[in-house]
C-alpha positions as CSV (number, residue, x, y, z in Angstrom):
1,X,8.4,25.4,52.6
2,X,10.5,22.3,52.0
3,X,7.5,20.0,51.9
4,X,5.7,22.3,49.3
5,X,8.8,22.3,47.1
6,X,9.3,18.5,47.5
7,X,5.7,17.9,46.5
8,X,6.0,20.2,43.5
9,X,9.2,18.4,42.5
10,X,7.5,15.1,42.7
11,X,4.6,16.3,40.5
12,X,7.1,17.7,38.0
13,X,9.1,14.4,38.0
14,X,6.0,12.2,37.8
15,X,6.3,12.0,34.0
16,X,9.5,10.1,34.5
17,X,8.9,8.4,37.9
18,X,5.6,6.7,37.1
19,X,6.8,4.7,34.1
20,X,10.1,3.8,35.8
21,X,8.3,2.6,38.9
22,X,5.8,0.6,36.8
23,X,8.7,-1.0,35.0
24,X,10.5,-1.9,38.2
25,X,7.3,-3.4,39.7
26,X,6.6,-5.3,36.5
27,X,10.1,-6.7,36.6
28,X,9.7,-8.0,40.2
29,X,6.3,-9.4,39.4
30,X,7.2,-11.2,36.2
31,X,10.7,-12.3,37.1
32,X,9.7,-15.5,39.0
33,X,7.3,-16.8,36.2
34,X,10.1,-16.0,33.6
35,X,12.6,-18.0,35.6
36,X,10.1,-20.9,35.9
37,X,9.5,-20.8,32.2
38,X,13.2,-20.7,31.5
39,X,13.7,-23.7,33.8
40,X,11.3,-25.8,31.8
41,X,13.0,-24.8,28.6
42,X,11.0,-21.8,27.2
43,X,13.2,-19.1,25.7
44,X,13.2,-15.5,27.1
45,X,11.8,-14.2,23.8
46,X,8.8,-16.6,23.9
47,X,8.3,-15.8,27.6
48,X,8.1,-12.1,26.8
49,X,5.6,-12.8,24.0
50,X,3.5,-14.9,26.4
51,X,3.5,-12.1,29.0
52,X,2.7,-9.4,26.4
53,X,-0.2,-11.5,25.0
54,X,-1.6,-12.2,28.4
55,X,-1.5,-8.6,29.4
56,X,-3.1,-7.5,26.2
57,X,-5.9,-10.1,26.6
58,X,-6.5,-9.0,30.2
59,X,-6.7,-5.3,29.3
60,X,-9.0,-6.0,26.4
61,X,-11.3,-8.1,28.6
62,X,-11.4,-5.3,31.2
63,X,-12.3,-2.7,28.6
64,X,-15.1,-4.9,27.2
65,X,-16.4,-5.5,30.8
66,X,-16.3,-1.8,31.6
67,X,-17.7,-0.4,28.4
68,X,-21.4,-1.0,29.3
69,X,-21.2,0.6,32.8
70,X,-19.2,3.5,31.4
71,X,-21.7,4.1,28.6
72,X,-24.6,4.0,31.1
73,X,-22.8,6.4,33.4
74,X,-22.1,8.8,30.5
75,X,-25.8,8.6,29.4
76,X,-26.8,9.3,33.0
77,X,-24.7,12.4,33.4
78,X,-25.2,13.7,29.8
79,X,-28.7,12.8,28.6
80,X,-29.6,13.7,25.0
């Protein structure tokens, strides 16, 4: 009974836990490059702009690369 209630509680709390966990992991991943950039004289604001820009570019490239296979898959499962 406890395991079922625990799993249901985790499902209910996932709206909060997933973004918080992603933020913590992002902090640990980007902290070392931020410190390196700070050591060579790049401000924290500019470092954040660099990381945001790089993340945006990576996501955009992934979407472009996946658009053709996704369109082919949709065409395959829902022909006109």
